[in-house]
matplotlib code that plots the C-alpha trace (Angstrom):
import matplotlib.pyplot as plt

x = [90.3, 90.4, 88.4, 90.7, 93.7, 92.1, 91.2, 94.9, 96.1, 93.8, 94.6, 98.2, 97.9, 96.5, 98.6, 99.0, 96.7, 98.8, 102.5, 104.4, 107.9, 109.5, 108.0, 110.3, 113.5, 112.2, 109.8, 106.9, 107.6, 106.2, 102.7, 102.9, 104.6, 103.5, 99.6, 98.1, 96.0, 92.4, 90.9, 93.0, 92.4, 88.8, 88.5, 90.8, 88.7, 85.5, 86.9, 88.2, 84.8, 83.1, 85.7, 85.4, 81.6, 81.7, 84.4, 82.2, 79.1, 81.0, 82.3, 78.8, 77.4, 79.9, 80.0, 76.3, 76.6, 79.2, 77.2, 80.5, 78.6]
y = [110.5, 112.8, 115.4, 115.1, 115.6, 118.8, 120.0, 119.7, 121.6, 124.3, 124.9, 124.8, 127.2, 129.8, 132.6, 132.9, 135.6, 136.0, 136.7, 133.8, 133.6, 134.6, 138.3, 138.4, 138.0, 140.3, 138.7, 141.0, 143.7, 141.9, 142.2, 146.0, 146.6, 144.3, 144.1, 140.5, 139.4, 139.6, 137.8, 134.8, 134.6, 134.9, 132.1, 129.9, 130.5, 129.7, 126.6, 125.4, 125.8, 123.9, 121.2, 121.0, 120.6, 118.0, 116.0, 115.9, 114.8, 112.1, 110.8, 110.6, 109.1, 106.5, 105.7, 105.0, 103.2, 100.9, 100.6, 101.5, 103.7]
z = [104.2, 101.3, 103.4, 106.4, 104.1, 102.6, 106.1, 107.1, 104.0, 104.4, 108.1, 107.5, 104.7, 107.1, 108.4, 112.1, 113.7, 116.7, 117.0, 118.2, 119.7, 116.4, 117.0, 120.0, 118.1, 115.2, 113.2, 114.2, 111.9, 108.9, 110.4, 110.5, 107.2, 104.8, 105.1, 104.9, 102.0, 103.6, 100.5, 100.8, 104.7, 104.3, 101.8, 103.7, 106.8, 105.0, 103.6, 107.1, 108.4, 105.6, 105.7, 109.4, 109.2, 106.4, 108.2, 111.4, 109.4, 107.5, 110.7, 112.2, 109.1, 108.9, 112.4, 112.2, 109.0, 110.5, 113.9, 115.9, 118.4]

ax = plt.figure().add_subplot(projection="3d")
ax.plot(x, y, z, "-o")
ax.set_aspect("equal")
plt.show()
C-alpha cells in the first residue's frame, strides 16, 4: 500500500508534457517563457519507472504468496 501511495504522489507531482485545454485559453505561454526544470522532471520520471516496476513485482509476489492466481 505504501508503494502505491508513493507512486500516486510521484505521478501527480510531474508536470504535464502536453498542453491541455488551459493552453487554448492562455496558459500555454508558461511553457515558452519559463523553462521547465529538467532535473526535477528527470528524477520524477526515474522514480515513476522504479516505483511502477516495484509495484508490479510486489503484486505478483503477493498474489503468488496468497495463491490468488
